[in-house]
C-alpha positions as CSV (number, residue, x, y, z in Angstrom):
1,M,120.4,181.8,-11.6
2,I,123.2,179.5,-11.0
3,D,126.4,180.0,-12.2
4,L,127.3,177.9,-15.5
5,R,130.4,177.4,-14.5
6,H,129.8,175.8,-11.2
7,L,127.5,173.6,-13.3
8,R,129.8,172.9,-16.2
9,D,132.8,172.1,-13.4
10,D,131.2,170.0,-10.8
11,P,127.7,169.3,-11.8
12,E,127.1,167.0,-9.1
13,A,127.3,169.2,-6.7
14,V,124.2,171.1,-8.1
15,R,122.2,167.4,-8.2
16,V,123.2,167.4,-4.1
17,S,122.0,170.4,-3.5
18,Q,118.7,169.4,-6.0
19,R,118.3,166.3,-3.6
20,A,119.1,168.3,-0.4
21,R,116.0,170.6,-1.3
22,G,113.6,167.6,-2.1
23,E,113.5,168.7,-5.9
24,D,114.6,166.9,-9.1
25,P,118.4,166.3,-9.4
26,A,117.1,165.3,-13.3
27,L,116.7,169.5,-14.3
28,V,120.8,169.3,-13.8
29,D,121.1,167.3,-17.0
30,T,118.3,169.0,-18.4
31,L,120.5,172.4,-18.3
32,L,123.7,170.4,-19.6
33,A,121.9,169.3,-22.4
34,A,120.3,172.8,-23.3
35,D,123.7,174.8,-22.5
36,A,125.6,172.2,-25.1
37,A,122.7,172.9,-27.5
38,R,123.0,176.4,-27.1
39,R,126.6,177.0,-27.0
40,A,126.3,174.5,-30.6
41,A,123.6,176.6,-31.9
42,V,125.9,179.9,-31.7
43,A,129.0,178.2,-33.2
44,A,126.5,177.3,-36.0
45,A,125.5,180.8,-36.5
46,D,128.3,182.3,-36.0
47,T,129.9,180.0,-38.4
48,L,127.1,180.9,-41.3
49,R,127.3,184.5,-40.8
50,A,130.8,184.8,-41.1
51,E,130.6,182.4,-44.5
52,H,128.2,184.7,-45.7
53,K,130.3,187.9,-45.3
54,S,133.0,186.1,-47.0
55,M,130.7,185.4,-50.0
56,G,129.6,188.8,-49.8
57,K,133.3,190.4,-50.7
58,L,133.4,187.6,-53.3
59,V,130.2,189.1,-55.3
60,G,131.5,192.5,-55.0
61,K,134.8,191.5,-56.7
62,A,133.5,188.9,-59.2
63,S,132.9,189.4,-63.2
64,A,129.6,190.0,-64.0
65,T,129.2,186.4,-65.5
66,E,130.4,185.1,-61.9
67,R,128.3,187.4,-60.2
68,P,124.4,186.0,-60.7
69,A,125.9,182.3,-59.4
70,L,127.6,184.0,-56.7
71,L,124.4,186.1,-55.8
72,A,122.3,183.2,-56.1
73,K,124.4,181.5,-53.7
74,A,124.3,184.6,-51.4
75,Q,121.0,184.6,-50.9
76,E,120.7,180.8,-50.0
77,M,123.5,181.3,-47.5
78,S,120.9,184.4,-46.1
79,A,118.1,181.7,-45.6
80,E,120.2,179.6,-43.8
81,V,121.7,182.3,-41.8
82,K,118.1,183.6,-41.0
83,K,117.1,179.8,-39.9
84,A,120.4,178.8,-37.7
85,E,119.5,182.8,-36.0
86,A,115.9,181.5,-35.1
87,A,117.3,177.9,-34.2
88,Q,119.6,180.0,-31.8
89,H,116.6,182.1,-30.3
90,A,115.0,179.0,-29.8
91,A,118.1,177.6,-27.5
92,D,118.3,180.6,-25.8
93,A,114.8,180.7,-24.8
94,E,115.4,176.7,-23.8
95,M,118.5,177.2,-22.1
96,D,116.8,180.6,-20.1
97,A,113.8,178.1,-19.2
98,A,116.3,175.3,-17.7
99,H,118.5,177.8,-16.4
100,R,115.6,179.3,-14.3
101,A,114.2,175.8,-13.2
102,I,116.9,175.4,-10.7
103,S,116.9,176.8,-7.4
104,N,120.1,178.2,-6.0
105,V,122.9,175.5,-4.8
106,V,122.3,175.3,-1.0
107,A,125.4,176.3,1.0
108,E,127.8,173.9,2.6
109,G,126.6,172.6,6.3
110,V,122.9,174.0,5.8
111,P,120.8,170.8,7.6
112,A,119.3,168.5,4.9
113,G,115.5,167.9,5.0
114,G,112.1,169.9,5.4
115,E,110.6,172.3,7.2
116,D,110.9,170.2,10.8
117,D,114.6,169.2,10.2
118,F,116.3,172.6,11.3
119,E,118.9,172.8,13.3
120,L,119.0,174.8,16.4
121,L,121.5,177.1,17.1
122,E,120.6,178.8,20.1
123,T,118.0,179.6,22.5
124,V,117.8,183.2,24.3
125,G,115.8,184.2,27.1
126,T,113.1,182.3,29.1
127,P,109.5,181.9,28.3
128,P,107.3,183.7,30.5
129,E,105.6,181.9,33.7
130,F,101.9,183.0,34.3
131,D,100.4,182.9,37.5
132,F,96.9,183.1,35.5
133,T,95.8,181.9,32.2
134,P,97.0,183.9,29.5
135,K,95.1,185.4,26.7
136,D,96.3,184.9,23.1
137,H,96.6,188.1,21.1
138,V,93.1,188.2,19.4
139,E,91.5,188.3,23.2
140,L,93.8,190.5,24.3
141,G,94.0,192.7,20.6
142,E,90.2,192.7,21.0
143,S,89.6,193.6,25.1
144,L,92.4,196.4,24.5
145,G,90.8,197.9,21.3
146,L,94.2,197.5,19.8
147,I,92.8,194.9,17.3
148,D,89.9,194.5,15.2
149,T,89.3,191.3,13.0
150,E,85.8,191.2,12.4
151,R,85.5,194.7,10.7
152,G,88.8,193.6,8.9
153,A,86.9,190.5,7.6
154,K,83.5,192.4,6.9
155,V,85.5,195.1,4.8
156,S,88.1,193.2,3.1
157,G,87.1,189.5,4.0
158,A,89.0,186.7,5.5
159,R,92.7,187.5,6.8
160,F,92.5,191.2,6.7
161,Y,92.0,193.6,10.1
162,F,92.1,196.8,11.4
163,L,94.9,197.9,13.9
164,T,93.6,200.4,16.3
165,G,94.1,203.0,18.9
166,Y,97.4,202.0,20.5
167,G,97.6,198.7,18.4
168,A,98.4,201.1,15.5
169,L,100.7,203.0,17.8
170,L,102.5,199.9,18.6
171,Q,103.0,198.8,15.2
172,L,104.3,202.2,14.0
173,G,106.8,202.7,17.5
174,L,108.3,198.7,16.3
175,L,108.8,199.8,12.6
176,Q,110.3,203.3,14.2
177,L,112.6,201.8,16.1
178,A,113.6,199.5,13.8
179,A,114.4,202.1,11.2
180,Q,116.1,204.1,13.6
181,R,118.5,201.2,14.6
182,A,118.9,200.4,10.6
183,V,119.8,203.9,9.9
184,A,122.7,203.4,13.0
185,N,124.0,200.7,11.6
186,G,124.5,202.2,8.0
187,F,121.3,201.3,6.5
188,T,119.8,203.9,3.8
189,M,116.3,204.2,4.8
190,M,113.7,203.6,1.7
191,I,109.7,203.5,0.9
192,P,110.0,201.7,-2.3
193,P,107.0,201.1,-4.9
194,V,104.7,198.1,-3.7
195,L,103.7,197.2,-7.4
196,V,106.3,195.9,-10.0
197,R,106.8,194.4,-13.1
198,P,107.4,190.7,-13.9
199,E,111.0,190.9,-14.9
200,I,111.6,192.5,-11.4
201,M,109.4,189.6,-9.6
202,A,110.6,186.9,-11.6
203,G,114.2,188.8,-10.7
204,T,114.0,187.8,-7.3
205,G,112.9,184.4,-7.7
206,F,109.1,184.6,-6.4
207,L,107.1,183.4,-9.9
208,G,108.9,179.9,-9.7
209,Q,107.5,178.0,-6.5
210,H,105.7,181.0,-4.9
211,A,104.1,182.1,-7.7
212,A,100.5,181.5,-6.1
213,E,101.5,183.3,-3.1
214,V,101.6,186.9,-5.8
215,Y,99.0,189.0,-6.1
216,H,98.9,189.9,-10.1
217,L,97.4,193.0,-11.3
218,A,96.6,191.4,-14.9
219,D,95.3,194.9,-16.9
220,D,98.8,196.4,-15.7
221,D,100.6,193.2,-15.6
222,L,102.4,194.3,-12.2
223,Y,102.4,192.5,-9.0
224,L,102.4,193.4,-5.5
225,V,105.2,192.8,-3.2
226,G,105.0,190.1,-0.5
227,T,108.3,191.7,0.8
228,S,110.3,195.1,0.1
229,E,113.1,192.5,-1.1
230,V,111.6,192.6,-4.1
231,P,111.9,196.6,-5.2
232,L,115.3,196.4,-3.3
233,A,116.5,193.6,-5.3
234,G,115.5,195.5,-8.7
235,Y,116.7,198.9,-7.6
236,H,120.2,198.3,-9.1
237,S,119.5,196.1,-11.7
238,G,121.2,196.4,-15.0
239,E,123.9,198.4,-13.1
240,I,127.2,198.2,-12.3
241,L,127.8,199.1,-8.1
242,D,131.1,200.7,-6.7
243,L,131.9,198.2,-3.6
244,S,135.3,199.3,-2.9
245,A,134.1,200.9,0.0
246,G,132.1,198.3,1.6
247,P,128.4,196.5,0.6
248,K,125.5,198.6,-0.1
249,R,122.5,198.2,2.5
250,Y,118.9,199.2,2.0
251,A,116.1,199.2,4.2
252,G,112.8,199.1,2.9
253,W,109.4,200.2,5.2
254,S,106.2,198.8,3.0
255,S,103.2,197.0,3.2
256,C,103.8,193.8,1.9
257,F,100.7,191.2,0.3
258,R,100.7,187.6,0.4
259,R,98.0,185.6,-1.0
260,E,98.8,182.6,1.5
261,A,97.6,179.9,-1.3
262,G,97.3,176.5,0.0
263,S,97.6,177.4,3.9
264,Y,93.7,177.0,4.1
265,G,92.9,176.4,7.6
266,K,96.2,177.5,8.9
267,D,96.4,180.0,11.5
268,T,93.0,181.5,10.6
269,R,92.4,183.1,13.9
270,G,94.4,186.8,14.6
271,I,97.1,188.3,12.5
272,I,99.8,185.4,12.1
273,R,98.9,184.6,8.6
274,V,97.6,187.6,6.8
275,H,97.3,189.2,3.4
276,Q,98.6,192.4,4.1
277,F,101.1,193.3,6.7
278,D,103.6,196.1,7.3
279,K,107.4,195.3,7.4
280,I,111.1,196.8,7.1
281,E,113.4,194.9,5.8
282,M,117.5,194.5,5.2
283,F,118.9,194.4,1.4
284,V,122.3,194.2,1.1
285,Y,124.4,194.0,-1.8
286,T,128.0,193.0,-1.8
287,T,130.9,190.8,-3.0
288,P,130.4,187.1,-3.1
289,E,133.5,186.7,-0.6
290,Q,131.7,188.7,1.8
291,A,128.2,187.6,1.5
292,A,128.4,184.8,4.6
293,E,130.1,187.2,7.1
294,E,127.5,190.0,6.1
295,H,124.7,187.1,6.7
296,R,125.6,186.8,10.4
297,R,126.0,190.6,10.6
298,L,122.0,190.7,9.4
299,L,121.2,188.0,11.7
300,A,122.9,190.2,14.8
301,W,120.9,192.8,13.6
302,E,118.1,191.1,13.7
303,R,118.6,189.9,17.6
304,D,119.0,193.0,18.8
305,M,115.6,194.0,18.0
306,L,114.3,191.0,19.4
307,A,116.2,192.2,22.7
308,A,115.2,195.7,22.4
309,V,111.5,194.7,22.6
310,E,112.1,192.0,25.2
311,L,111.4,188.5,23.5
312,P,112.3,185.5,23.9
313,Y,113.0,183.6,21.1
314,R,115.5,180.6,19.3
315,V,117.4,181.1,16.3
316,I,117.9,177.9,14.0
317,D,119.6,177.0,10.6
318,V,116.6,176.7,8.3
319,A,116.8,173.2,6.5
320,A,117.5,173.0,2.8
321,G,113.4,171.7,2.0
322,D,112.7,174.5,3.8
323,L,114.5,177.2,1.5
324,G,113.3,179.7,-1.2
325,S,114.5,179.0,-4.8
326,S,117.0,182.2,-4.3
327,A,118.4,181.3,-0.9
328,A,122.3,179.4,-0.4
329,R,121.3,179.7,3.4
330,K,118.5,181.0,5.9
331,F,118.6,181.5,9.3
332,D,115.0,182.5,11.5
333,C,114.8,183.5,14.7
334,E,111.1,182.4,16.1
335,G,109.8,184.0,19.1
336,W,108.2,182.1,21.8
337,V,104.1,182.4,21.4
338,P,102.5,181.8,24.9
339,T,99.3,180.4,24.4
340,Q,100.5,178.5,21.3
341,Q,103.5,176.9,23.7
342,T,105.6,176.8,20.9
343,Y,108.0,179.2,18.9
344,R,106.9,181.5,15.8
345,E,108.7,182.8,12.8
346,L,109.6,186.8,13.6
347,T,112.5,187.6,11.3
348,S,113.9,185.8,8.2
349,T,117.6,186.1,7.4
350,S,118.8,184.6,3.7
351,N,122.1,184.9,1.9
352,C,120.9,184.6,-1.8
353,T,125.0,184.5,-3.1
354,T,124.7,185.6,-6.6
355,Y,120.9,183.9,-7.5
356,Q,119.1,187.2,-8.1
357,A,121.8,189.4,-8.9
358,R,122.8,187.2,-11.9
359,R,119.2,187.2,-13.1
360,L,118.4,191.3,-12.6
361,S,122.3,191.8,-14.0
362,V,123.9,193.7,-11.0
363,R,127.4,193.6,-11.0
364,Y,130.5,195.4,-9.6
365,R,134.0,195.8,-10.4
366,D,136.6,193.8,-8.6
367,E,140.2,195.1,-7.8
368,N,141.4,194.5,-11.8
369,G,138.1,196.5,-12.6
370,K,136.4,193.4,-14.4
371,P,132.7,193.3,-13.8
372,Q,131.7,190.7,-11.5
373,I,128.1,189.5,-10.6
374,A,127.2,190.6,-7.0
375,A,125.8,188.6,-4.3
376,T,122.4,190.0,-2.7
377,L,121.4,189.1,1.0
378,N,117.9,190.1,2.9
379,G,116.6,190.0,6.5
380,T,113.6,191.3,8.4
381,L,114.0,194.0,11.2
382,A,110.3,194.0,12.1
383,T,107.2,193.0,11.0
384,T,103.4,193.2,11.9
385,R,103.5,189.5,13.2
386,W,105.7,190.6,16.1
387,L,102.5,192.4,17.8
388,V,101.4,188.6,18.7
389,A,104.9,188.0,20.8
390,I,104.9,191.0,22.2
391,L,101.4,191.2,23.6
392,E,101.2,187.5,24.6
393,N,104.7,187.9,26.7
394,H,103.7,191.1,28.3
395,Q,100.5,190.5,29.4
396,L,99.5,191.3,32.9
397,A,97.2,189.5,35.1
398,D,94.5,192.1,34.7
399,G,94.1,191.5,31.6
400,S,96.6,194.9,30.4
401,V,100.2,194.9,28.4
402,R,103.4,196.2,29.2
403,V,105.1,198.1,27.0
404,P,108.8,197.3,26.3
405,A,110.7,199.8,27.6
406,A,111.9,200.6,24.0
407,L,108.7,201.3,22.3
408,V,106.9,203.5,25.1
409,P,108.8,206.6,23.6
410,F,106.6,205.9,20.4
411,V,103.8,204.6,21.7
412,G,103.3,207.0,24.8
413,A,102.0,204.7,27.2
414,E,103.6,202.7,29.6
415,V,100.9,200.2,30.0
416,L,97.7,199.4,27.2
417,T,94.5,198.9,29.6
418,T,91.0,198.9,28.8
419,K,90.9,202.9,29.9
420,S,94.1,203.8,27.8
């Protein structure tokens, strides 16, 4: 949730953010009205409670002849207090709904517009030039015994797959390399639960605009996570952190689940857009003042991983209309996919400022010992989709695939062939 003090002090800045996202700026006025109504309801209830308490003291001091009338008045006031408290609870609920309806305030400098309005920050590496017709990752994966989408569909339906043989080892190696690098950079490795309570899923902002993407187990009222960002955000919910020694950094290794609602007909071939995949996600708790600098660090660690697996990529500053509701700013690294002749997202890192931590009540103590709302950030360090770019960019004329040197110790082969 956004900072109400910022809203009250500068509501126009929040309206500008809403417009940049392509969202309704009138929600700002709805929240302002709900905030005023809630404060009025709290004041009215507090006043009536104080008056009722004073009346109780008068009853205790009253004479026998005065007491019946005062008791009757006290009963009337008790009913008024209950009515005022009910009005306060209703105002609290309306306020909470209005508060949660507004996305995080977009950071200064984020480009306005939608998915195609990003700002290109840098292009790294040169896309390979082949003297043969390159195969896509599905053809490579099937011919080399790495990917089986046909049996994945037979077992589980569309957008499911098996990683087989060296395909499984390639993914495990990629994730293991990411885990080792995360630990070397000061992250605590975590294998979190992939089912979370509604308040944790809602707290991270995934039950708003993206609710249709989330798998819900109705009988248990639990949600399957689409990223380990969710359980890692909930890890310190309701706590006051000690950030005096610097940010708390976690790296979560988990399977992730997404319904891909609304993606009918998009990327139906292969493993680019699937319902289940594995990922290592970086997650950071820090102070709001350090968040922007930490965001750049996360991007740098993502870039180091892409360099390690020898992929050409570009870095973009994602436009406001393409941000998730929790993100104030997001940088994507998009890897080159030769058979599509375009760049596709491989990593994403978001600065969520205090938006998630406010929902989840994650705080830290400032230099004066006073609790303050923390900031949270997240970023992809490796995921299944990377196999698409690795296979296609490192393919050879004979249909084999060269394994990037950094992954050879994990995979156990330098080149993947039909024989291997």
